[in-house]
C-alpha positions as CSV (number, residue, x, y, z in Angstrom):
1,M,4.3,30.2,0.1
2,V,3.5,28.7,-3.3
3,S,4.4,25.1,-3.9
4,K,5.3,24.0,-7.3
5,H,4.5,20.4,-8.5
6,T,5.8,19.0,-11.7
7,S,3.7,16.5,-13.6
8,P,5.4,13.1,-14.2
9,R,6.5,12.0,-17.6
10,V,4.2,9.1,-18.7
11,L,5.5,6.6,-21.2
12,F,3.3,4.1,-23.1
13,P,5.2,1.0,-24.3
14,Q,3.7,-1.2,-26.9
15,S,5.4,-4.4,-25.7
16,I,7.1,-6.0,-22.7
17,N,10.5,-5.5,-24.2
18,E,9.9,-1.9,-24.9
19,A,8.7,-1.4,-21.3
20,L,11.9,-3.0,-20.0
21,Q,14.1,-0.8,-22.2
22,M,12.2,2.3,-21.2
23,A,12.7,1.4,-17.5
24,A,16.5,0.8,-18.1
25,G,16.9,4.2,-19.6
26,E,15.2,6.2,-16.8
27,N,16.1,7.1,-13.3
28,S,13.8,5.3,-10.8
29,P,10.8,4.8,-13.0
30,V,7.6,3.2,-11.7
31,F,5.4,0.7,-13.6
32,W,1.8,1.8,-13.5
33,A,-0.7,-1.1,-13.5
34,G,-3.9,-0.1,-11.7
35,G,-2.4,2.8,-9.8
36,T,-3.8,1.8,-6.4
37,G,-0.3,1.6,-4.9
38,I,0.6,5.1,-6.1
39,T,-2.7,6.6,-5.0
40,A,-2.3,5.0,-1.6
41,S,0.4,7.6,-1.0
42,L,-2.2,10.3,-0.8
43,K,-1.8,11.8,2.7
44,P,-4.9,12.6,4.9
45,N,-6.3,16.0,4.3
46,S,-4.3,16.4,1.2
47,S,-5.3,16.6,-2.4
48,L,-1.7,16.0,-3.7
49,L,-0.3,12.7,-4.8
50,N,3.3,11.9,-4.3
51,L,3.8,10.9,-7.9
52,P,7.1,9.6,-9.3
53,K,9.0,11.6,-11.9
54,V,8.6,8.8,-14.6
55,I,5.6,6.5,-14.9
56,I,5.6,3.6,-17.4
57,S,2.0,2.7,-18.1
58,L,1.3,-0.9,-18.8
59,R,-2.2,-0.4,-20.2
60,M,-1.2,-1.1,-23.8
61,L,0.2,-4.5,-23.0
62,D,-2.7,-6.7,-24.0
63,E,-0.7,-9.9,-23.5
64,L,-0.7,-9.2,-19.7
65,T,-4.5,-9.0,-19.5
66,R,-5.1,-12.7,-20.4
67,A,-6.0,-15.6,-18.2
68,S,-6.1,-19.3,-19.3
69,R,-6.7,-22.7,-17.7
70,S,-5.2,-26.0,-18.8
71,E,-4.7,-29.5,-17.4
72,L,-1.4,-28.2,-15.9
73,G,-3.0,-25.3,-14.0
74,M,-4.0,-21.7,-14.4
75,E,-1.9,-18.9,-15.9
76,I,-3.0,-15.3,-15.1
77,G,-1.5,-12.2,-16.7
78,S,-0.3,-9.6,-14.2
79,M,-2.6,-6.9,-15.6
80,V,-5.8,-8.9,-14.9
81,T,-7.8,-6.9,-12.5
82,L,-9.0,-8.5,-9.3
83,D,-12.6,-7.8,-10.3
84,R,-12.2,-9.5,-13.6
85,L,-10.5,-12.4,-11.9
86,A,-13.4,-12.7,-9.5
87,S,-15.8,-12.8,-12.5
88,I,-14.3,-16.1,-13.8
89,R,-16.5,-19.1,-13.0
90,R,-15.7,-20.6,-9.7
91,R,-15.2,-24.1,-11.1
92,I,-12.3,-22.7,-13.3
93,L,-10.6,-20.7,-10.6
94,P,-8.3,-22.4,-8.1
95,P,-9.9,-23.1,-4.7
96,G,-10.1,-20.2,-2.3
97,I,-9.5,-17.5,-4.9
98,P,-13.1,-16.3,-5.1
99,E,-13.5,-16.2,-1.3
100,T,-10.2,-14.3,-0.8
101,L,-10.9,-11.7,-3.6
102,A,-14.2,-10.9,-1.8
103,L,-12.1,-9.8,1.2
104,I,-10.1,-7.2,-0.7
105,G,-11.4,-3.6,-0.5
106,N,-14.5,-2.7,-2.4
107,K,-15.6,-3.2,-6.0
108,P,-14.2,0.2,-7.3
109,L,-10.8,-0.7,-5.9
110,R,-10.9,-4.3,-7.3
111,C,-11.8,-2.9,-10.7
112,R,-8.5,-1.0,-10.7
113,A,-6.2,-3.2,-8.7
114,T,-4.3,-5.9,-10.7
115,L,-3.0,-9.2,-9.6
116,G,0.6,-8.2,-10.5
117,G,0.3,-4.9,-8.7
118,H,-1.1,-6.6,-5.7
119,I,1.9,-8.9,-5.5
120,A,4.5,-6.2,-6.3
121,Q,3.1,-3.8,-3.7
122,A,3.2,-6.6,-1.1
123,L,6.8,-7.4,-1.9
124,N,8.1,-3.9,-2.0
125,R,6.3,-2.7,1.1
126,K,6.8,-6.0,2.9
127,E,3.0,-6.2,3.4
128,Q,1.5,-9.6,2.4
129,G,-2.0,-8.6,1.3
130,C,-4.9,-11.0,1.3
131,L,-3.9,-13.1,-1.7
132,L,-0.3,-14.0,-1.0
133,P,-1.0,-16.5,1.9
134,L,-3.4,-18.4,-0.3
135,L,-1.1,-18.2,-3.4
136,Q,1.7,-19.7,-1.3
137,L,-0.5,-22.6,-0.2
138,L,-1.4,-23.2,-3.8
139,E,2.3,-23.2,-4.7
140,A,2.0,-20.4,-7.2
141,T,5.0,-19.2,-9.1
142,V,5.7,-15.7,-10.4
143,E,7.1,-14.9,-13.8
144,I,9.4,-11.9,-13.8
145,R,10.9,-10.2,-16.9
146,Y,14.0,-8.1,-16.8
147,L,17.0,-7.1,-19.0
148,R,20.1,-9.2,-18.6
149,E,23.4,-7.3,-19.0
150,R,26.0,-8.7,-21.5
151,P,29.6,-7.6,-21.8
152,R,30.1,-5.2,-24.8
153,R,26.6,-6.0,-26.1
154,K,23.1,-4.7,-25.7
155,P,21.1,-6.2,-22.8
156,I,18.6,-8.8,-23.7
157,S,15.2,-9.6,-22.3
158,A,15.3,-12.5,-19.8
159,V,12.8,-14.3,-17.7
160,K,12.8,-16.0,-14.3
161,R,10.1,-18.0,-12.5
162,I,10.2,-17.9,-8.8
163,P,7.9,-19.7,-6.3
164,L,6.1,-17.2,-4.1
165,T,7.5,-18.8,-1.0
166,Q,11.0,-17.8,-2.2
167,L,10.0,-14.4,-3.6
168,E,8.9,-13.4,-0.1
169,N,12.5,-13.4,1.0
170,E,13.6,-11.2,-1.9
171,E,14.5,-7.6,-1.2
172,G,11.6,-6.3,-3.2
173,L,11.5,-5.9,-7.0
174,G,14.0,-3.8,-8.9
175,S,12.8,-0.7,-10.8
176,S,13.4,-2.5,-14.1
177,Q,11.9,-5.8,-13.1
178,L,8.3,-6.5,-14.2
179,I,5.9,-9.2,-13.0
180,T,4.3,-10.6,-16.1
181,R,2.4,-13.7,-15.1
182,V,1.3,-15.8,-12.1
183,N,1.1,-19.6,-12.6
184,I,-1.0,-21.7,-10.2
185,P,-0.5,-25.5,-10.7
186,A,-3.6,-27.8,-11.0
187,S,-4.7,-29.2,-7.7
188,S,-7.5,-31.3,-6.2
189,W,-8.3,-29.5,-3.0
190,N,-11.9,-30.2,-2.0
191,F,-12.2,-28.3,1.2
192,V,-11.2,-24.7,1.8
193,V,-11.6,-22.1,4.6
194,V,-10.8,-18.4,4.1
195,E,-11.5,-16.2,7.1
196,K,-10.6,-12.6,7.9
197,L,-10.8,-11.6,11.6
198,P,-11.4,-7.8,11.5
199,S,-9.1,-5.3,13.2
200,S,-10.3,-3.5,16.3
201,E,-9.4,-0.4,18.3
202,S,-6.5,-2.3,19.8
203,T,-5.3,-4.1,16.6
204,A,-4.0,-2.3,13.6
205,S,-4.6,-5.0,11.1
206,P,-7.0,-8.0,10.5
207,L,-5.9,-11.6,11.0
208,L,-6.1,-13.9,8.0
209,F,-6.6,-17.7,8.1
210,H,-6.4,-19.8,5.0
211,S,-6.7,-23.6,5.0
212,L,-6.8,-26.2,2.2
213,A,-7.6,-29.9,2.5
214,R,-7.8,-32.9,0.3
215,I,-10.1,-35.6,1.7
216,E,-10.7,-39.0,0.2
217,K,-12.9,-41.7,1.9
218,S,-12.7,-40.0,5.3
219,V,-8.9,-39.7,5.2
220,L,-7.2,-36.3,5.3
221,T,-4.7,-37.0,2.5
222,D,-3.2,-33.5,2.6
223,W,-3.7,-30.3,4.6
224,R,-2.1,-26.8,4.5
225,A,-2.8,-23.7,6.6
226,A,-1.4,-20.2,6.9
227,V,-1.9,-17.3,9.2
228,S,-1.0,-13.7,8.4
229,D,-1.9,-10.3,9.6
230,A,-1.4,-8.9,6.0
231,T,1.4,-6.7,7.1
232,G,4.1,-9.1,8.2
233,R,5.1,-12.7,7.7
234,I,3.0,-15.5,6.4
235,L,3.3,-18.3,8.9
236,R,2.9,-22.0,8.2
237,N,3.7,-25.0,10.4
238,R,4.8,-27.7,7.9
239,E,5.6,-30.1,10.7
240,T,2.0,-30.1,11.8
241,E,0.7,-30.3,8.2
242,A,2.8,-33.5,7.8
243,V,1.7,-35.0,11.1
244,V,-2.1,-34.6,10.5
245,S,-2.0,-35.4,6.7
246,G,-2.9,-39.0,6.1
247,R,-4.9,-39.3,9.3
248,S,-8.5,-40.7,9.4
249,L,-11.4,-38.4,10.2
250,P,-12.7,-37.7,12.7
251,F,-9.4,-37.1,14.5
252,S,-8.3,-39.1,17.5
253,D,-7.4,-37.3,20.7
254,R,-3.7,-37.5,19.8
255,D,-4.3,-35.9,16.3
256,R,-6.5,-33.2,17.8
257,S,-3.7,-32.4,20.3
258,A,-1.1,-32.2,17.5
259,L,-3.4,-29.9,15.5
260,E,-4.0,-27.7,18.5
261,D,-0.3,-27.4,19.2
262,G,0.4,-26.5,15.6
263,I,-2.3,-23.8,15.5
264,K,-1.0,-22.3,18.8
265,W,2.5,-22.1,17.2
266,L,1.0,-20.4,14.1
267,T,-0.7,-17.7,16.2
268,K,2.1,-17.2,18.7
269,P,3.3,-13.8,17.1
270,W,-0.2,-12.5,17.9
271,E,-0.5,-13.9,21.4
272,D,-1.4,-10.3,22.5
273,R,-4.7,-10.9,20.6
274,P,-6.0,-13.9,22.6
275,E,-9.6,-13.7,21.2
276,D,-8.3,-13.8,17.6
277,C,-5.9,-16.7,18.4
278,A,-8.8,-18.6,20.0
279,A,-11.0,-17.9,16.9
280,V,-8.3,-19.3,14.6
281,L,-8.2,-22.5,16.7
282,R,-12.0,-22.8,16.5
283,L,-11.9,-22.3,12.7
284,A,-9.3,-25.1,12.4
285,F,-11.4,-27.5,14.5
286,D,-14.7,-26.5,12.8
287,F,-12.9,-27.1,9.5
288,M,-11.9,-30.6,10.4
289,R,-15.3,-31.4,11.9
290,K,-17.2,-30.3,8.7
291,A,-14.7,-32.2,6.6
292,A,-15.4,-35.4,8.6
293,E,-19.2,-35.1,8.1
């Protein structure tokens, strides 16, 4: 039997508005950023990609390849590759970004994968990826462009900015919605922990632990932490974060107990991985111990 495979139609818009208009005029188009999400559909022992019928390439949209920093925070275009993001000086990047980028794949993959594509794939597949937990802790917002319908008139380009914590609850992105920028507000976190506990024969995915702290004169003025397995929910315990924030370092026995209870709640969905849960607890206490030094 001979299988026939039709090559997709590839469109090259020159502007964001043109890209949105192209998407609105096609049936189930796919925006192409770095292509890692599409090539991930390659099945084992197969040389054929499951390509969509219509691909809208974003490679000509230079405005999406820029990143800038101001006193208000950092704005990153969705077409900035993860490798280029990692090449920005550490003192310019928000805390935790360099460490988290180093956990994602290898350099060839990071040279292709884009920030917008990383977020879009995570939302559409309901897989959180490595960056989303940290971006949520940093209170990042995502700018999405789309065409807004109007009665008896042509649709117009519109924009909405959604906190990542809310975007996680969305039912993915529509085929004509485009992530254009990610905004990370300025912050003064001075301690950060990023750890990836590798998967094993009995665990299908790694466990990720992100923690940020702001410490002033031996006082933990603010603390945030998230645990994720990169394929499901991102868990935070805001009650524990509020309880331990404002406490003096080193912790009292009461504060240590509150932190331990909070970490156990965070890792409860993975209680079938007791060694990893214990490792996350150790990471949290080591983090606080080093912060108190």
